Structures are given as structure tokens and as C-alpha cells.
N, C-alpha and C positions, 0 to 999 in steps of 0.2 A: 527285530526287536520282539522278546517272547511276552505275550499276556497270558500270565498264570491262570487266572480264573476262568478265561475262555479258552484256554488250550490252542492259542492262535500264534503263529509266527508271522510276521508282517516284516518284508525286506524293506530296508529304509534306504539302502546305498548299494549300487553294483556299477561301478565304472571303470575303475582300474583294471587296465589289461594285462597287469603283470603282478608280481609279488608285493604284497604290501609289507613292508619292511619297518615302518616308523610311525608311531602315533604317541600324540601328546593332547591333554587336555587344557583348554585355557584356565587360568587360575581364577577368574572373575567371571567371565562369560560362559553361556552354555555351549561352547564351542570345542570341537576335536579338531586337530589338524591330522590329515593323513597323507604319508608321503610313499611313494612306490616305486619300484625297479624302472617303472616305464618314464619316471623323471615328472610325474604329475604331484602337484601339491594341492590339495583341496582343503578347504575350511569349512566345517559342517556345523550347523545348529542342530544339536541332537534333541532339541525340545520341540522346536518348529518344524523339524524335519526337512530344512531346505539348506541349499548351498548359500554360503556366504561369499567365498571368493575362491579363484583357482589361478594357479601358475605352472605352467608347463615348462619345464627345462629342457624337455627334448631328449631324444636318443642318447646314450652314452652319459646321461646325468643321473644314474640310480640314486635314489635318495635312500640312504641307510639308518639316519637318525633326526629326531626333531627335539626340540625344547623351548617352552615359553620362558621368558624371564619371569621374575616373581610376582610383577604386576600386569603381566601380557601386554606391555608394549612392544615388545620385540619376539621374533620367532628365529631361534638358530636352526640350521638345516645342515646336517652333515651328509657328504657324497661318497661314494664307492671310490673314486680317484683321491680321496683324504682332502677334499676342499671343503670349506666352511663358508657359509653365507648367513649374515645375520638380517633379517628383512623386518620390515615394518609390518606388525601383525595385522594390521588393517587392509593396507594396500599391497603387500606381499611384495613391495618393492625393495630392492636392496639397499640398506642405508649407506650413506657415504663412508667409505673406509670400512666398509663391513664384509669383505672377502679375505679369506685366508687360505693360504696353500701351504702349510708347514707340515702336514702327514704326508707319509708315503704309502699309507696303506688306508683300507676304506674307515671312515668312521664308524665307531660302534657305540659310543655314547657321548651325550651333551648334558652339561647341568650349569647352570648359573648359580652364583653365589646369592645367599640370602639378601643382599644389598643389591644385586645386579651390577656389581663394579667387575666380577671375574666371570669369564666363561671357561669351563674347563673341558677339554674333549680327549677322549681315549680312541686309539685306532687299533685295528687288526693285529698289528705289530706290538701290541701293549705299550704303546709310548702315549703319555699324557702330556697334552699341551695346555698351558695355562695363558689366557689372553684378558689383559686388562683393559678397562674402559677406554674407549677411544672416541665415544660419540657424546653428544649433549642429550641429556633426558629432558624430557617436556614435563613442566609443572605446572598444571592449569592452563595449558595452553601456550605456555611462554617457554623457551628453549632455558636450561638452566646450565 
């Protein structure tokens, strides 16, 4: 972080030991999700400067794309092998039915529709996959 008036640079985070390929900001909270080629997913509070949660997918699970849904309930993660996981954005656990392996090449982009009913993914072979809602959304703590 750079402080303009004091001409100081402060290092906030140095932990990934490989290329950071994916980053996305939470639509509501002061969080950013960071994914790297070492398979490490980290949620970071950039105001408080602290780690919120981490999930290590391990060797061979290079993260190539990240995307929060529009309300921040889910986080889609794309991998080098073409796999897509949809995680609970707090626990980072894969939601039931949230694993997809349609792509043959690495995922390059992920995007949820404005109502979060659809998840679009593009891969390195320029193929687009559209996934329709398969999960139940929580509304005020109750499954909908």
C-alpha cells in the first residue's frame, strides 16, 4: 500500500509462492480474493489488513480465475485443468453440486449474471460455458 503524503510503501501481503493469476473484490465487504498457481486461495480484508480465510487446493490445482456472485454469497474458482468450483464465500467449502469439469483448457474468465442465476466461463480454447443455477440461495438465513 502506498501512502502518498508520506511517500511510504507498506507491504500488506506476501505469501503466495507462485504467480498470482486471479483476483476479485467482494461486492459488499472490504475483501479481496486472491488465487495463485500454487493452488492457494486467500481471502483478505484490505481495510483491516488481515486474513479472513484460506483454502489450499494443492499442487496441480493452479487457480486461473475468480469471481464473486453479485451479492457475495458465492465465489467461483476456475482452474488450469478446466475445472470450476463454486464455493461458499465465507467457509470456502465447495457447495453441493458446485463442481464442473466441462472445459478442456484452462479457465480464463468467470462471470455471474446480475441475478446470479447463470455463471459463464470462458477457457483458453475460446469456448464459453453457461451454467444455470443448481443451488438454493439463502434469504435472511433461510434456504430459498
